[in-house]
Every structure is written in C-alpha cells, then in structure tokens.
C-alpha positions in Angstrom: -109.8 -66.1 1.1 -110.9 -63.0 3.5 -110.0 -59.6 2.1 -110.6 -57.3 5.4 -110.0 -57.0 9.0 -112.4 -54.5 10.6 -112.1 -53.4 14.3 -115.1 -51.6 15.8 -115.6 -50.0 19.2 -119.3 -49.3 19.8 -120.3 -46.7 22.2 -124.2 -46.3 22.4 -125.8 -43.4 24.3 -127.9 -45.4 27.0 -131.3 -44.4 28.0 -130.6 -43.3 31.6 -126.9 -43.3 31.6 -126.9 -47.1 32.4 -123.9 -49.1 31.9 -123.1 -49.7 28.2 -121.6 -53.3 28.8 -125.1 -55.1 28.1 -125.3 -53.1 24.9 -121.8 -54.1 23.9 -122.5 -57.7 24.7 -125.6 -57.4 22.4 -123.5 -56.1 19.7 -121.1 -58.8 20.0 -124.1 -61.4 19.6 -124.7 -59.6 16.4 -121.3 -60.4 15.2 -121.7 -63.9 16.6 -124.8 -64.7 14.7 -123.3 -63.3 11.3 -120.9 -66.3 11.5 -117.8 -64.2 10.8 -114.5 -65.1 12.5 -113.8 -62.4 15.4 -111.8 -61.5 18.5 -112.8 -59.6 21.4 -110.4 -57.1 23.0 -110.6 -54.9 25.9 -111.2 -51.8 23.8 -112.5 -53.1 20.6 -113.6 -56.2 18.5 -111.8 -57.3 15.3 -113.7 -59.1 12.5 -112.2 -60.9 9.8 -114.1 -61.4 6.5 -115.1 -59.9 3.2 -115.4 -56.0 3.4 -119.0 -55.5 2.3 -120.1 -58.4 4.5 -118.3 -56.6 7.8 -119.9 -53.3 7.0 -123.3 -54.9 6.8 -122.6 -56.5 10.4 -121.6 -53.0 11.6 -124.9 -51.8 10.4 -126.7 -54.5 12.0 -124.8 -53.7 15.2 -126.0 -50.1 15.1 -129.6 -51.0 14.4 -129.5 -53.5 17.6 -128.4 -50.5 19.7 -131.4 -48.6 18.4 -133.7 -51.6 19.3 -132.3 -51.5 22.8 -133.3 -48.0 23.1 -130.1 -46.1 22.3 -130.8 -42.7 20.9 -127.4 -42.5 19.2 -124.1 -44.5 18.6 -120.7 -43.6 18.0 -118.9 -46.6 15.9 -115.3 -46.1 15.8 -114.0 -48.5 13.1 -110.5 -49.4 11.6 -110.3 -51.3 8.3 -107.4 -53.2 6.8 -108.4 -54.0 3.2 -106.2 -56.2 1.0 -107.6 -57.8 -2.2 -105.2 -60.5 -1.9 -106.0 -61.6 1.6 -106.1 -60.5 5.1 -105.9 -62.6 8.4 -105.9 -61.9 11.9 -103.6 -64.9 12.4 -101.0 -64.0 9.7 -100.9 -60.4 11.0 -100.3 -61.5 14.8 -98.4 -64.9 14.2 -95.0 -63.5 15.1 -96.5 -62.7 18.8 -97.6 -66.0 19.3 
C-alpha cells in the first residue's frame, strides 16, 4: 500500500517570459512516465505512492525544467505521509 500523497505546483522561470503551460505539461509528462497514480487539478498535481519515489519524481520534474531552459524553479510541495497507507480515493470518497 502507498504511504504518501504529494501535491506539487511547479513554477519555472521561463527564458523570455513565455507562457509556463508547455513547461507544466512537460513536468506532468515526467509524472506520467514514472508510472505513479496522479490527478491534475487547476493549481497543482497530486501524486500517490511511496514517499521516496515521489520525491525522486519531483527531482526529475525540476531537472526537466532546466533541460527546457528554465534558469530557476519554484516547487511548492504538500505531503501527507501515513505509514499505514495513504490514498486519494480514501481521502475524497465522501465527496464522490
């Protein structure tokens, strides 16, 4: 069972003030390639998995921003860690 939920909002500094959406799309591709469960929301993306694995995904997301030409990146991260298990579905089931 997964032990963590991690939400991230990534804010890259673009080369010439371009729109950040293509960068955010690339960051979400990194999550998708990692194979973890995730949901995209308007202001952040939430991932579900093992804490160490999710932090590795965040590191790769930031590295991808640099590859795309970003000189600096702000990553706002929220973490729910529960050794006995954490699930997006469980946390939101009463709203569905």
